[in-house]
Structures are given as C-alpha cells and as structure tokens.
N, C-alpha and C positions, 0 to 999 in steps of 0.2 A: 724547194718547190719552184715551179715556173709560173710567173704572173703574166697574164695577157690582158691588154686593154681593148675595149670595144667602144669607147666614148665617141668616136667619130662615126659610128654606124658601120664602119669596115673593120673586119678583123685584121689585126697585125699578123704578119707571116711568122714572126718570131717573138716570143715572150723574153722576159728577163728573169734571171735567177733572183730569188727574194728569200729572206729568212724572217721568221717570227720567233721570238723567244717565248717559251711557254714556262709558267711558274710550276714548281712541284705541287702535286696534288696528293694528299693522303686520303686514302679510301679504307674505312674500317668496317667492322661487322654492322654497326649501326646504320650504315649508308644502304644496306640492303633490306632493311625492314621498316615496316610502318606500325607505329604504336596502335594497338587495338585492345581496348579493355574487354574483360570477361566478367560479367556480373557475379557468377558464382565460380570462382576459380577452382576450388577444391572438387566440386562436382565435375566440371569440365575436364580436369586433370585425370580423375579416375576413369572417365569414359573414353579417353584417348588410348589408342593402340600404343603398346610399349615401344614400337618401332620408331615413333615420332619423338621419343625422349632423347635429349642430347645432354651429356655431361662433358664439361671441359674444364680446363685450368687456365687461368689468366694470371699474368704478372701485373699486379697492381702497384707495386712499389710499396714503400713504407706509408702506412696510414695511421693516424693518431687515434682513431676509434673504429668500432665496427660500423657505426652509421656512416662514417665517411667512406669506408670500403664498399658498403652497400650502394651508396650514391655513385661511386666510381663505376661499379659494375653496370648499373642502370644506364649511366651515360655512354659507357663503351658499347653496350649492346643496342642502345636505342629502343628499348622495349618499354611497354606500359606496365607499371606495377598493378597487379590485379588482385593481389592478397597481401595482407600485412605481413612483414617479415617476422619469422618466429625463430627462436634459438633451439638447437638440438645438440645434446652432448652424447657422443657415442665413444668409440675406442680412440678416436682422435680428439684433439682440442675442440672447443665449441665450434659448431657449424652454424652458419646463418642461412636459413632457407627463405628465398624470396620468390613468390609466384609472379612470373612476368609473362606477358603474352604480346604477340605481334603477328603481322601478316607478312610473309616473305614473297 
C-alpha cells in the first residue's frame, strides 16, 4: 500500500510504499450467528417450515463422553441451547438431539 502524510497541511506529491503484517484470522460458523433462546423449543420447531431445517456432519475429533461432544457442537456453532439434549436410538448408534437456536 502507499502511505501519504498530510501533517504539514500540504499533501505530499508522492507517498511511500509501506507494509503491515496481518495475523491469521479463523472464521467459523459461530461467527455468523447470535445466540437467541426460544422459550418453547419443541413447539417452535414444529411450527417452522421444513425448508429451514439443516442437517450437517461435523468432525469433532475424539471425545471422552457424549456430554463433551455436545459441548463441542454448541461451541462450534455458537448457538443457544433451547431444549435439553435427549438421546435417541435408531438404526445407527445412539444419537444425541440438541435443540439449539440462533439468529443469523
């Protein structure tokens, strides 16, 4: 970038080349949402249009417990827990369902 000084009240005709080192910045999903609680999550979920539902997979790495994995998901997504986590067993191993809400 070119830096020009105007300290004297008169613009300099030519600036000088300057560099600023910027540090790396990690931006994740949680940086795009604002935590927002929903008083009755299950009712609100049922009232929403199916087109607003999003299912995704995230690599959480090795976790020692389901609680630690749930906490990691909450931290990654930056959402507000609006319903107590509940466990569900279907054709796959146990699944933990957490009702979370936010404003994007």
